[in-house]
LUMLUMDREN-2810 file (N, C-alpha, C; in Angstrom, 1 decimal):
<atoms>
<atom><aa>M</aa><ch>A</ch><at>N</at><xx>0.8</xx><yy>-1.2</yy><zz>0.0</zz></atom>
<atom><aa>M</aa><ch>A</ch><at>CA</at><xx>0.0</xx><yy>0.0</yy><zz>0.0</zz></atom>
<atom><aa>M</aa><ch>A</ch><at>C</at><xx>0.9</xx><yy>1.3</yy><zz>0.0</zz></atom>
<atom><aa>R</aa><ch>A</ch><at>N</at><xx>2.0</xx><yy>1.2</yy><zz>0.7</zz></atom>
<atom><aa>R</aa><ch>A</ch><at>CA</at><xx>2.8</xx><yy>2.4</yy><zz>0.8</zz></atom>
<atom><aa>R</aa><ch>A</ch><at>C</at><xx>3.3</xx><yy>3.0</yy><zz>-0.6</zz></atom>
<atom><aa>P</aa><ch>A</ch><at>N</at><xx>3.7</xx><yy>2.1</yy><zz>-1.6</zz></atom>
<atom><aa>P</aa><ch>A</ch><at>CA</at><xx>4.1</xx><yy>2.7</yy><zz>-2.9</zz></atom>
<atom><aa>P</aa><ch>A</ch><at>C</at><xx>3.0</xx><yy>3.4</yy><zz>-3.5</zz></atom>
<atom><aa>K</aa><ch>A</ch><at>N</at><xx>1.8</xx><yy>2.9</yy><zz>-3.4</zz></atom>
<atom><aa>K</aa><ch>A</ch><at>CA</at><xx>0.6</xx><yy>3.6</yy><zz>-4.1</zz></atom>
<atom><aa>K</aa><ch>A</ch><at>C</at><xx>0.3</xx><yy>4.9</yy><zz>-3.4</zz></atom>
<atom><aa>A</aa><ch>A</ch><at>N</at><xx>0.4</xx><yy>4.9</yy><zz>-2.1</zz></atom>
<atom><aa>A</aa><ch>A</ch><at>CA</at><xx>0.2</xx><yy>6.2</yy><zz>-1.3</zz></atom>
<atom><aa>A</aa><ch>A</ch><at>C</at><xx>1.2</xx><yy>7.2</yy><zz>-1.7</zz></atom>
<atom><aa>V</aa><ch>A</ch><at>N</at><xx>2.5</xx><yy>6.8</yy><zz>-1.8</zz></atom>
<atom><aa>V</aa><ch>A</ch><at>CA</at><xx>3.6</xx><yy>7.7</yy><zz>-2.2</zz></atom>
<atom><aa>V</aa><ch>A</ch><at>C</at><xx>3.3</xx><yy>8.3</yy><zz>-3.6</zz></atom>
<atom><aa>F</aa><ch>A</ch><at>N</at><xx>2.9</xx><yy>7.4</yy><zz>-4.5</zz></atom>
<atom><aa>F</aa><ch>A</ch><at>CA</at><xx>2.6</xx><yy>7.8</yy><zz>-5.8</zz></atom>
<atom><aa>F</aa><ch>A</ch><at>C</at><xx>1.5</xx><yy>8.9</yy><zz>-5.8</zz></atom>
<atom><aa>A</aa><ch>A</ch><at>N</at><xx>0.4</xx><yy>8.6</yy><zz>-5.2</zz></atom>
<atom><aa>A</aa><ch>A</ch><at>CA</at><xx>-0.7</xx><yy>9.5</yy><zz>-5.1</zz></atom>
<atom><aa>A</aa><ch>A</ch><at>C</at><xx>-0.3</xx><yy>10.8</yy><zz>-4.5</zz></atom>
<atom><aa>E</aa><ch>A</ch><at>N</at><xx>0.4</xx><yy>10.8</yy><zz>-3.4</zz></atom>
<atom><aa>E</aa><ch>A</ch><at>CA</at><xx>0.8</xx><yy>12.0</yy><zz>-2.7</zz></atom>
<atom><aa>E</aa><ch>A</ch><at>C</at><xx>1.7</xx><yy>12.8</yy><zz>-3.6</zz></atom>
<atom><aa>T</aa><ch>A</ch><at>N</at><xx>2.6</xx><yy>12.2</yy><zz>-4.4</zz></atom>
<atom><aa>T</aa><ch>A</ch><at>CA</at><xx>3.4</xx><yy>12.9</yy><zz>-5.3</zz></atom>
<atom><aa>T</aa><ch>A</ch><at>C</at><xx>2.6</xx><yy>13.5</yy><zz>-6.4</zz></atom>
<atom><aa>A</aa><ch>A</ch><at>N</at><xx>1.7</xx><yy>12.8</yy><zz>-7.0</zz></atom>
<atom><aa>A</aa><ch>A</ch><at>CA</at><xx>0.8</xx><yy>13.2</yy><zz>-8.1</zz></atom>
<atom><aa>A</aa><ch>A</ch><at>C</at><xx>0.0</xx><yy>14.4</yy><zz>-7.6</zz></atom>
<atom><aa>N</aa><ch>A</ch><at>N</at><xx>-0.5</xx><yy>14.4</yy><zz>-6.4</zz></atom>
<atom><aa>N</aa><ch>A</ch><at>CA</at><xx>-1.3</xx><yy>15.5</yy><zz>-5.9</zz></atom>
<atom><aa>N</aa><ch>A</ch><at>C</at><xx>-0.5</xx><yy>16.8</yy><zz>-5.7</zz></atom>
<atom><aa>R</aa><ch>A</ch><at>N</at><xx>0.8</xx><yy>16.8</yy><zz>-5.8</zz></atom>
<atom><aa>R</aa><ch>A</ch><at>CA</at><xx>1.6</xx><yy>18.0</yy><zz>-5.7</zz></atom>
<atom><aa>R</aa><ch>A</ch><at>C</at><xx>1.6</xx><yy>18.8</yy><zz>-7.0</zz></atom>
<atom><aa>F</aa><ch>A</ch><at>N</at><xx>1.0</xx><yy>18.3</yy><zz>-8.1</zz></atom>
<atom><aa>F</aa><ch>A</ch><at>CA</at><xx>1.0</xx><yy>18.9</yy><zz>-9.4</zz></atom>
<atom><aa>F</aa><ch>A</ch><at>C</at><xx>-0.4</xx><yy>19.3</yy><zz>-9.8</zz></atom>
<atom><aa>Q</aa><ch>A</ch><at>N</at><xx>-0.5</xx><yy>20.3</yy><zz>-10.6</zz></atom>
<atom><aa>Q</aa><ch>A</ch><at>CA</at><xx>-1.8</xx><yy>20.7</yy><zz>-11.1</zz></atom>
<atom><aa>Q</aa><ch>A</ch><at>C</at><xx>-2.3</xx><yy>19.8</yy><zz>-12.2</zz></atom>
<atom><aa>S</aa><ch>A</ch><at>N</at><xx>-1.4</xx><yy>19.2</yy><zz>-13.0</zz></atom>
<atom><aa>S</aa><ch>A</ch><at>CA</at><xx>-1.8</xx><yy>18.4</yy><zz>-14.1</zz></atom>
<atom><aa>S</aa><ch>A</ch><at>C</at><xx>-2.6</xx><yy>17.2</yy><zz>-13.7</zz></atom>
<atom><aa>E</aa><ch>A</ch><at>N</at><xx>-3.4</xx><yy>16.7</yy><zz>-14.6</zz></atom>
<atom><aa>E</aa><ch>A</ch><at>CA</at><xx>-4.2</xx><yy>15.5</yy><zz>-14.5</zz></atom>
<atom><aa>E</aa><ch>A</ch><at>C</at><xx>-3.2</xx><yy>14.3</yy><zz>-14.7</zz></atom>
<atom><aa>I</aa><ch>A</ch><at>N</at><xx>-3.3</xx><yy>13.3</yy><zz>-13.8</zz></atom>
<atom><aa>I</aa><ch>A</ch><at>CA</at><xx>-2.4</xx><yy>12.2</yy><zz>-13.9</zz></atom>
<atom><aa>I</aa><ch>A</ch><at>C</at><xx>-3.3</xx><yy>10.9</yy><zz>-14.1</zz></atom>
<atom><aa>Q</aa><ch>A</ch><at>N</at><xx>-2.9</xx><yy>10.2</yy><zz>-15.2</zz></atom>
<atom><aa>Q</aa><ch>A</ch><at>CA</at><xx>-3.7</xx><yy>9.0</yy><zz>-15.4</zz></atom>
<atom><aa>Q</aa><ch>A</ch><at>C</at><xx>-2.7</xx><yy>7.8</yy><zz>-15.5</zz></atom>
<atom><aa>V</aa><ch>A</ch><at>N</at><xx>-3.1</xx><yy>6.7</yy><zz>-15.0</zz></atom>
<atom><aa>V</aa><ch>A</ch><at>CA</at><xx>-2.3</xx><yy>5.4</yy><zz>-15.1</zz></atom>
<atom><aa>V</aa><ch>A</ch><at>C</at><xx>-3.2</xx><yy>4.4</yy><zz>-15.9</zz></atom>
<atom><aa>T</aa><ch>A</ch><at>N</at><xx>-2.7</xx><yy>3.8</yy><zz>-16.9</zz></atom>
<atom><aa>T</aa><ch>A</ch><at>CA</at><xx>-3.4</xx><yy>2.8</yy><zz>-17.7</zz></atom>
<atom><aa>T</aa><ch>A</ch><at>C</at><xx>-2.7</xx><yy>1.5</yy><zz>-17.5</zz></atom>
<atom><aa>W</aa><ch>A</ch><at>N</at><xx>-3.5</xx><yy>0.5</yy><zz>-17.1</zz></atom>
<atom><aa>W</aa><ch>A</ch><at>CA</at><xx>-3.0</xx><yy>-0.8</yy><zz>-16.8</zz></atom>
<atom><aa>W</aa><ch>A</ch><at>C</at><xx>-4.1</xx><yy>-1.8</yy><zz>-17.3</zz></atom>
<atom><aa>E</aa><ch>A</ch><at>N</at><xx>-3.7</xx><yy>-2.7</yy><zz>-18.1</zz></atom>
<atom><aa>E</aa><ch>A</ch><at>CA</at><xx>-4.6</xx><yy>-3.7</yy><zz>-18.7</zz></atom>
<atom><aa>E</aa><ch>A</ch><at>C</at><xx>-5.9</xx><yy>-3.1</yy><zz>-19.2</zz></atom>
<atom><aa>G</aa><ch>A</ch><at>N</at><xx>-5.8</xx><yy>-2.0</yy><zz>-19.9</zz></atom>
<atom><aa>G</aa><ch>A</ch><at>CA</at><xx>-6.9</xx><yy>-1.4</yy><zz>-20.5</zz></atom>
<atom><aa>G</aa><ch>A</ch><at>C</at><xx>-7.7</xx><yy>-0.5</yy><zz>-19.6</zz></atom>
<atom><aa>R</aa><ch>A</ch><at>N</at><xx>-7.4</xx><yy>-0.5</yy><zz>-18.3</zz></atom>
<atom><aa>R</aa><ch>A</ch><at>CA</at><xx>-8.2</xx><yy>0.4</yy><zz>-17.4</zz></atom>
<atom><aa>R</aa><ch>A</ch><at>C</at><xx>-7.4</xx><yy>1.7</yy><zz>-17.1</zz></atom>
<atom><aa>V</aa><ch>A</ch><at>N</at><xx>-8.2</xx><yy>2.8</yy><zz>-17.2</zz></atom>
<atom><aa>V</aa><ch>A</ch><at>CA</at><xx>-7.6</xx><yy>4.1</yy><zz>-16.9</zz></atom>
<atom><aa>V</aa><ch>A</ch><at>C</at><xx>-7.9</xx><yy>4.5</yy><zz>-15.5</zz></atom>
<atom><aa>I</aa><ch>A</ch><at>N</at><xx>-6.9</xx><yy>4.8</yy><zz>-14.7</zz></atom>
<atom><aa>I</aa><ch>A</ch><at>CA</at><xx>-7.1</xx><yy>5.1</yy><zz>-13.3</zz></atom>
<atom><aa>I</aa><ch>A</ch><at>C</at><xx>-6.6</xx><yy>6.5</yy><zz>-13.0</zz></atom>
<atom><aa>N</aa><ch>A</ch><at>N</at><xx>-7.2</xx><yy>7.2</yy><zz>-12.1</zz></atom>
<atom><aa>N</aa><ch>A</ch><at>CA</at><xx>-6.8</xx><yy>8.5</yy><zz>-11.6</zz></atom>
<atom><aa>N</aa><ch>A</ch><at>C</at><xx>-5.6</xx><yy>8.3</yy><zz>-10.8</zz></atom>
<atom><aa>G</aa><ch>A</ch><at>N</at><xx>-4.5</xx><yy>8.8</yy><zz>-11.2</zz></atom>
<atom><aa>G</aa><ch>A</ch><at>CA</at><xx>-3.2</xx><yy>8.7</yy><zz>-10.5</zz></atom>
<atom><aa>G</aa><ch>A</ch><at>C</at><xx>-3.1</xx><yy>9.5</yy><zz>-9.2</zz></atom>
<atom><aa>K</aa><ch>A</ch><at>N</at><xx>-4.1</xx><yy>10.4</yy><zz>-9.0</zz></atom>
<atom><aa>K</aa><ch>A</ch><at>CA</at><xx>-4.1</xx><yy>11.2</yy><zz>-7.8</zz></atom>
<atom><aa>K</aa><ch>A</ch><at>C</at><xx>-4.9</xx><yy>10.6</yy><zz>-6.7</zz></atom>
<atom><aa>S</aa><ch>A</ch><at>N</at><xx>-5.6</xx><yy>9.5</yy><zz>-7.0</zz></atom>
<atom><aa>S</aa><ch>A</ch><at>CA</at><xx>-6.5</xx><yy>8.8</yy><zz>-6.0</zz></atom>
<atom><aa>S</aa><ch>A</ch><at>C</at><xx>-5.8</xx><yy>7.5</yy><zz>-5.5</zz></atom>
<atom><aa>M</aa><ch>A</ch><at>N</at><xx>-5.4</xx><yy>7.5</yy><zz>-4.3</zz></atom>
<atom><aa>M</aa><ch>A</ch><at>CA</at><xx>-4.9</xx><yy>6.3</yy><zz>-3.7</zz></atom>
<atom><aa>M</aa><ch>A</ch><at>C</at><xx>-5.9</xx><yy>5.2</yy><zz>-3.8</zz></atom>
<atom><aa>W</aa><ch>A</ch><at>N</at><xx>-7.1</xx><yy>5.5</yy><zz>-3.6</zz></atom>
<atom><aa>W</aa><ch>A</ch><at>CA</at><xx>-8.2</xx><yy>4.5</yy><zz>-3.6</zz></atom>
<atom><aa>W</aa><ch>A</ch><at>C</at><xx>-8.3</xx><yy>3.8</yy><zz>-5.0</zz></atom>
<atom><aa>D</aa><ch>A</ch><at>N</at><xx>-8.2</xx><yy>4.7</yy><zz>-6.0</zz></atom>
<atom><aa>D</aa><ch>A</ch><at>CA</at><xx>-8.3</xx><yy>4.1</yy><zz>-7.4</zz></atom>
<atom><aa>D</aa><ch>A</ch><at>C</at><xx>-7.0</xx><yy>3.3</yy><zz>-7.6</zz></atom>
<atom><aa>L</aa><ch>A</ch><at>N</at><xx>-5.9</xx><yy>3.8</yy><zz>-7.2</zz></atom>
<atom><aa>L</aa><ch>A</ch><at>CA</at><xx>-4.6</xx><yy>3.0</yy><zz>-7.4</zz></atom>
<atom><aa>L</aa><ch>A</ch><at>C</at><xx>-4.7</xx><yy>1.7</yy><zz>-6.6</zz></atom>
<atom><aa>M</aa><ch>A</ch><at>N</at><xx>-5.4</xx><yy>1.6</yy><zz>-5.5</zz></atom>
<atom><aa>M</aa><ch>A</ch><at>CA</at><xx>-5.5</xx><yy>0.4</yy><zz>-4.8</zz></atom>
<atom><aa>M</aa><ch>A</ch><at>C</at><xx>-6.2</xx><yy>-0.7</yy><zz>-5.6</zz></atom>
<atom><aa>L</aa><ch>A</ch><at>N</at><xx>-7.0</xx><yy>-0.3</yy><zz>-6.5</zz></atom>
<atom><aa>L</aa><ch>A</ch><at>CA</at><xx>-7.7</xx><yy>-1.3</yy><zz>-7.4</zz></atom>
<atom><aa>L</aa><ch>A</ch><at>C</at><xx>-6.8</xx><yy>-1.9</yy><zz>-8.4</zz></atom>
<atom><aa>V</aa><ch>A</ch><at>N</at><xx>-5.6</xx><yy>-1.3</yy><zz>-8.6</zz></atom>
<atom><aa>V</aa><ch>A</ch><at>CA</at><xx>-4.7</xx><yy>-1.9</yy><zz>-9.6</zz></atom>
<atom><aa>V</aa><ch>A</ch><at>C</at><xx>-4.0</xx><yy>-3.0</yy><zz>-8.9</zz></atom>
<atom><aa>G</aa><ch>A</ch><at>N</at><xx>-4.1</xx><yy>-4.2</yy><zz>-9.5</zz></atom>
<atom><aa>G</aa><ch>A</ch><at>CA</at><xx>-3.5</xx><yy>-5.4</yy><zz>-9.0</zz></atom>
<atom><aa>G</aa><ch>A</ch><at>C</at><xx>-2.2</xx><yy>-5.7</yy><zz>-9.6</zz></atom>
<atom><aa>A</aa><ch>A</ch><at>N</at><xx>-1.5</xx><yy>-4.7</yy><zz>-10.1</zz></atom>
<atom><aa>A</aa><ch>A</ch><at>CA</at><xx>-0.3</xx><yy>-4.9</yy><zz>-10.8</zz></atom>
<atom><aa>A</aa><ch>A</ch><at>C</at><xx>0.8</xx><yy>-5.3</yy><zz>-9.8</zz></atom>
<atom><aa>T</aa><ch>A</ch><at>N</at><xx>1.6</xx><yy>-6.2</yy><zz>-10.3</zz></atom>
<atom><aa>T</aa><ch>A</ch><at>CA</at><xx>2.7</xx><yy>-6.7</yy><zz>-9.5</zz></atom>
<atom><aa>T</aa><ch>A</ch><at>C</at><xx>4.0</xx><yy>-6.0</yy><zz>-9.9</zz></atom>
<atom><aa>Q</aa><ch>A</ch><at>N</at><xx>5.1</xx><yy>-6.2</yy><zz>-9.2</zz></atom>
<atom><aa>Q</aa><ch>A</ch><at>CA</at><xx>6.4</xx><yy>-5.6</yy><zz>-9.5</zz></atom>
<atom><aa>Q</aa><ch>A</ch><at>C</at><xx>6.8</xx><yy>-6.1</yy><zz>-10.9</zz></atom>
<atom><aa>G</aa><ch>A</ch><at>N</at><xx>7.2</xx><yy>-5.1</yy><zz>-11.8</zz></atom>
<atom><aa>G</aa><ch>A</ch><at>CA</at><xx>7.6</xx><yy>-5.5</yy><zz>-13.1</zz></atom>
<atom><aa>G</aa><ch>A</ch><at>C</at><xx>6.4</xx><yy>-5.4</yy><zz>-14.1</zz></atom>
<atom><aa>A</aa><ch>A</ch><at>N</at><xx>5.2</xx><yy>-5.1</yy><zz>-13.7</zz></atom>
<atom><aa>A</aa><ch>A</ch><at>CA</at><xx>4.1</xx><yy>-5.0</yy><zz>-14.6</zz></atom>
<atom><aa>A</aa><ch>A</ch><at>C</at><xx>4.3</xx><yy>-3.7</yy><zz>-15.4</zz></atom>
<atom><aa>Q</aa><ch>A</ch><at>N</at><xx>3.8</xx><yy>-3.8</yy><zz>-16.6</zz></atom>
<atom><aa>Q</aa><ch>A</ch><at>CA</at><xx>3.9</xx><yy>-2.6</yy><zz>-17.5</zz></atom>
<atom><aa>Q</aa><ch>A</ch><at>C</at><xx>2.6</xx><yy>-1.8</yy><zz>-17.5</zz></atom>
<atom><aa>M</aa><ch>A</ch><at>N</at><xx>2.8</xx><yy>-0.5</yy><zz>-17.2</zz></atom>
<atom><aa>M</aa><ch>A</ch><at>CA</at><xx>1.7</xx><yy>0.5</yy><zz>-17.1</zz></atom>
<atom><aa>M</aa><ch>A</ch><at>C</at><xx>2.1</xx><yy>1.7</yy><zz>-18.0</zz></atom>
<atom><aa>T</aa><ch>A</ch><at>N</at><xx>1.1</xx><yy>2.5</yy><zz>-18.4</zz></atom>
<atom><aa>T</aa><ch>A</ch><at>CA</at><xx>1.3</xx><yy>3.7</yy><zz>-19.1</zz></atom>
<atom><aa>T</aa><ch>A</ch><at>C</at><xx>0.9</xx><yy>4.8</yy><zz>-18.1</zz></atom>
<atom><aa>L</aa><ch>A</ch><at>N</at><xx>1.8</xx><yy>5.8</yy><zz>-18.0</zz></atom>
<atom><aa>L</aa><ch>A</ch><at>CA</at><xx>1.6</xx><yy>7.0</yy><zz>-17.2</zz></atom>
<atom><aa>L</aa><ch>A</ch><at>C</at><xx>1.5</xx><yy>8.2</yy><zz>-18.1</zz></atom>
<atom><aa>E</aa><ch>A</ch><at>N</at><xx>0.4</xx><yy>9.0</yy><zz>-17.9</zz></atom>
<atom><aa>E</aa><ch>A</ch><at>CA</at><xx>0.2</xx><yy>10.2</yy><zz>-18.7</zz></atom>
<atom><aa>E</aa><ch>A</ch><at>C</at><xx>-0.1</xx><yy>11.3</yy><zz>-17.7</zz></atom>
<atom><aa>A</aa><ch>A</ch><at>N</at><xx>0.4</xx><yy>12.5</yy><zz>-18.1</zz></atom>
<atom><aa>A</aa><ch>A</ch><at>CA</at><xx>0.1</xx><yy>13.7</yy><zz>-17.4</zz></atom>
<atom><aa>A</aa><ch>A</ch><at>C</at><xx>-0.3</xx><yy>14.8</yy><zz>-18.4</zz></atom>
<atom><aa>N</aa><ch>A</ch><at>N</at><xx>-1.3</xx><yy>15.6</yy><zz>-18.1</zz></atom>
<atom><aa>N</aa><ch>A</ch><at>CA</at><xx>-1.8</xx><yy>16.6</yy><zz>-19.0</zz></atom>
<atom><aa>N</aa><ch>A</ch><at>C</at><xx>-2.1</xx><yy>17.8</yy><zz>-18.2</zz></atom>
<atom><aa>G</aa><ch>A</ch><at>N</at><xx>-1.3</xx><yy>18.9</yy><zz>-18.4</zz></atom>
<atom><aa>G</aa><ch>A</ch><at>CA</at><xx>-1.5</xx><yy>20.1</yy><zz>-17.7</zz></atom>
<atom><aa>G</aa><ch>A</ch><at>C</at><xx>-0.3</xx><yy>21.0</yy><zz>-17.7</zz></atom>
<atom><aa>P</aa><ch>A</ch><at>N</at><xx>-0.3</xx><yy>22.1</yy><zz>-17.0</zz></atom>
<atom><aa>P</aa><ch>A</ch><at>CA</at><xx>0.8</xx><yy>23.1</yy><zz>-17.0</zz></atom>
<atom><aa>P</aa><ch>A</ch><at>C</at><xx>2.1</xx><yy>22.6</yy><zz>-16.5</zz></atom>
<atom><aa>D</aa><ch>A</ch><at>N</at><xx>2.1</xx><yy>21.6</yy><zz>-15.7</zz></atom>
<atom><aa>D</aa><ch>A</ch><at>CA</at><xx>3.4</xx><yy>21.1</yy><zz>-15.1</zz></atom>
<atom><aa>D</aa><ch>A</ch><at>C</at><xx>3.6</xx><yy>19.6</yy><zz>-15.4</zz></atom>
<atom><aa>E</aa><ch>A</ch><at>N</at><xx>3.1</xx><yy>19.2</yy><zz>-16.5</zz></atom>
<atom><aa>E</aa><ch>A</ch><at>CA</at><xx>3.1</xx><yy>17.7</yy><zz>-16.9</zz></atom>
<atom><aa>E</aa><ch>A</ch><at>C</at><xx>4.5</xx><yy>17.1</yy><zz>-16.9</zz></atom>
<atom><aa>E</aa><ch>A</ch><at>N</at><xx>5.5</xx><yy>17.9</yy><zz>-17.5</zz></atom>
<atom><aa>E</aa><ch>A</ch><at>CA</at><xx>6.8</xx><yy>17.3</yy><zz>-17.6</zz></atom>
<atom><aa>E</aa><ch>A</ch><at>C</at><xx>7.4</xx><yy>17.1</yy><zz>-16.2</zz></atom>
<atom><aa>E</aa><ch>A</ch><at>N</at><xx>7.3</xx><yy>18.1</yy><zz>-15.3</zz></atom>
<atom><aa>E</aa><ch>A</ch><at>CA</at><xx>7.8</xx><yy>17.9</yy><zz>-13.9</zz></atom>
<atom><aa>E</aa><ch>A</ch><at>C</at><xx>7.1</xx><yy>16.8</yy><zz>-13.2</zz></atom>
<atom><aa>A</aa><ch>A</ch><at>N</at><xx>5.8</xx><yy>16.7</yy><zz>-13.4</zz></atom>
<atom><aa>A</aa><ch>A</ch><at>CA</at><xx>5.0</xx><yy>15.6</yy><zz>-12.8</zz></atom>
<atom><aa>A</aa><ch>A</ch><at>C</at><xx>5.5</xx><yy>14.2</yy><zz>-13.2</zz></atom>
<atom><aa>L</aa><ch>A</ch><at>N</at><xx>5.7</xx><yy>14.1</yy><zz>-14.5</zz></atom>
<atom><aa>L</aa><ch>A</ch><at>CA</at><xx>6.2</xx><yy>12.8</yy><zz>-15.0</zz></atom>
<atom><aa>L</aa><ch>A</ch><at>C</at><xx>7.5</xx><yy>12.4</yy><zz>-14.5</zz></atom>
<atom><aa>C</aa><ch>A</ch><at>N</at><xx>8.4</xx><yy>13.4</yy><zz>-14.4</zz></atom>
<atom><aa>C</aa><ch>A</ch><at>CA</at><xx>9.8</xx><yy>13.2</yy><zz>-13.9</zz></atom>
<atom><aa>C</aa><ch>A</ch><at>C</at><xx>9.7</xx><yy>12.8</yy><zz>-12.4</zz></atom>
<atom><aa>A</aa><ch>A</ch><at>N</at><xx>8.9</xx><yy>13.5</yy><zz>-11.6</zz></atom>
<atom><aa>A</aa><ch>A</ch><at>CA</at><xx>8.8</xx><yy>13.1</yy><zz>-10.2</zz></atom>
<atom><aa>A</aa><ch>A</ch><at>C</at><xx>8.1</xx><yy>11.8</yy><zz>-10.0</zz></atom>
<atom><aa>L</aa><ch>A</ch><at>N</at><xx>7.1</xx><yy>11.4</yy><zz>-10.8</zz></atom>
<atom><aa>L</aa><ch>A</ch><at>CA</at><xx>6.4</xx><yy>10.1</yy><zz>-10.6</zz></atom>
<atom><aa>L</aa><ch>A</ch><at>C</at><xx>7.3</xx><yy>9.0</yy><zz>-11.1</zz></atom>
<atom><aa>A</aa><ch>A</ch><at>N</at><xx>8.2</xx><yy>9.2</yy><zz>-12.1</zz></atom>
<atom><aa>A</aa><ch>A</ch><at>CA</at><xx>9.1</xx><yy>8.2</yy><zz>-12.5</zz></atom>
<atom><aa>A</aa><ch>A</ch><at>C</at><xx>10.1</xx><yy>7.9</yy><zz>-11.4</zz></atom>
<atom><aa>Q</aa><ch>A</ch><at>N</at><xx>10.5</xx><yy>9.0</yy><zz>-10.7</zz></atom>
<atom><aa>Q</aa><ch>A</ch><at>CA</at><xx>11.4</xx><yy>8.8</yy><zz>-9.6</zz></atom>
<atom><aa>Q</aa><ch>A</ch><at>C</at><xx>10.8</xx><yy>8.0</yy><zz>-8.5</zz></atom>
<atom><aa>V</aa><ch>A</ch><at>N</at><xx>9.5</xx><yy>8.2</yy><zz>-8.2</zz></atom>
<atom><aa>V</aa><ch>A</ch><at>CA</at><xx>8.8</xx><yy>7.4</yy><zz>-7.2</zz></atom>
<atom><aa>V</aa><ch>A</ch><at>C</at><xx>8.7</xx><yy>6.0</yy><zz>-7.6</zz></atom>
<atom><aa>I</aa><ch>A</ch><at>N</at><xx>8.4</xx><yy>5.7</yy><zz>-8.9</zz></atom>
<atom><aa>I</aa><ch>A</ch><at>CA</at><xx>8.3</xx><yy>4.4</yy><zz>-9.4</zz></atom>
<atom><aa>I</aa><ch>A</ch><at>C</at><xx>9.6</xx><yy>3.6</yy><zz>-9.2</zz></atom>
<atom><aa>E</aa><ch>A</ch><at>N</at><xx>10.7</xx><yy>4.3</yy><zz>-9.6</zz></atom>
<atom><aa>E</aa><ch>A</ch><at>CA</at><xx>12.0</xx><yy>3.7</yy><zz>-9.6</zz></atom>
<atom><aa>E</aa><ch>A</ch><at>C</at><xx>12.6</xx><yy>3.5</yy><zz>-8.1</zz></atom>
<atom><aa>T</aa><ch>A</ch><at>N</at><xx>12.2</xx><yy>4.4</yy><zz>-7.2</zz></atom>
<atom><aa>T</aa><ch>A</ch><at>CA</at><xx>12.9</xx><yy>4.3</yy><zz>-5.9</zz></atom>
<atom><aa>T</aa><ch>A</ch><at>C</at><xx>11.9</xx><yy>4.1</yy><zz>-4.7</zz></atom>
<atom><aa>D</aa><ch>A</ch><at>N</at><xx>10.6</xx><yy>4.2</yy><zz>-5.0</zz></atom>
<atom><aa>D</aa><ch>A</ch><at>CA</at><xx>9.6</xx><yy>4.0</yy><zz>-3.9</zz></atom>
<atom><aa>D</aa><ch>A</ch><at>C</at><xx>9.8</xx><yy>5.1</yy><zz>-2.8</zz></atom>
<atom><aa>K</aa><ch>A</ch><at>N</at><xx>10.2</xx><yy>6.3</yy><zz>-3.2</zz></atom>
<atom><aa>K</aa><ch>A</ch><at>CA</at><xx>10.4</xx><yy>7.4</yy><zz>-2.2</zz></atom>
<atom><aa>K</aa><ch>A</ch><at>C</at><xx>9.9</xx><yy>8.6</yy><zz>-2.8</zz></atom>
<atom><aa>L</aa><ch>A</ch><at>N</at><xx>9.4</xx><yy>9.5</yy><zz>-1.9</zz></atom>
<atom><aa>L</aa><ch>A</ch><at>CA</at><xx>9.0</xx><yy>10.8</yy><zz>-2.3</zz></atom>
<atom><aa>L</aa><ch>A</ch><at>C</at><xx>10.2</xx><yy>11.6</yy><zz>-2.8</zz></atom>
<atom><aa>P</aa><ch>A</ch><at>N</at><xx>10.1</xx><yy>12.4</yy><zz>-3.9</zz></atom>
<atom><aa>P</aa><ch>A</ch><at>CA</at><xx>11.2</xx><yy>13.2</yy><zz>-4.4</zz></atom>
<atom><aa>P</aa><ch>A</ch><at>C</at><xx>11.7</xx><yy>14.1</yy><zz>-3.2</zz></atom>
<atom><aa>G</aa><ch>A</ch><at>N</at><xx>13.0</xx><yy>14.1</yy><zz>-3.0</zz></atom>
<atom><aa>G</aa><ch>A</ch><at>CA</at><xx>13.6</xx><yy>14.9</yy><zz>-1.9</zz></atom>
<atom><aa>G</aa><ch>A</ch><at>C</at><xx>13.8</xx><yy>14.2</yy><zz>-0.6</zz></atom>
<atom><aa>D</aa><ch>A</ch><at>N</at><xx>13.2</xx><yy>13.0</yy><zz>-0.5</zz></atom>
<atom><aa>D</aa><ch>A</ch><at>CA</at><xx>13.4</xx><yy>12.2</yy><zz>0.8</zz></atom>
<atom><aa>D</aa><ch>A</ch><at>C</at><xx>14.9</xx><yy>11.8</yy><zz>0.8</zz></atom>
<atom><aa>S</aa><ch>A</ch><at>N</at><xx>15.4</xx><yy>11.9</yy><zz>2.0</zz></atom>
<atom><aa>S</aa><ch>A</ch><at>CA</at><xx>16.8</xx><yy>11.3</yy><zz>2.2</zz></atom>
<atom><aa>S</aa><ch>A</ch><at>C</at><xx>16.7</xx><yy>9.9</yy><zz>2.8</zz></atom>
<atom><aa>E</aa><ch>A</ch><at>N</at><xx>17.8</xx><yy>9.2</yy><zz>2.7</zz></atom>
<atom><aa>E</aa><ch>A</ch><at>CA</at><xx>17.8</xx><yy>7.8</yy><zz>3.1</zz></atom>
<atom><aa>E</aa><ch>A</ch><at>C</at><xx>18.0</xx><yy>7.8</yy><zz>4.6</zz></atom>
</atoms>
């Protein structure tokens, strides 16, 4: 549950709309509850889309979350 919460928390820092597509389902990337419905396992392939004024920054930050399972700026 923590990775999905971190993802949603990060997504909510941006104005852009964030969508995650997995197995043909489009999910609101800002909703932890919607993300909980995704039964994707580690290594599953998903598509991440951002649309809005800060979309590039949002995608970069969310990619970092996916790769590290940490909020951007967190120290070890």
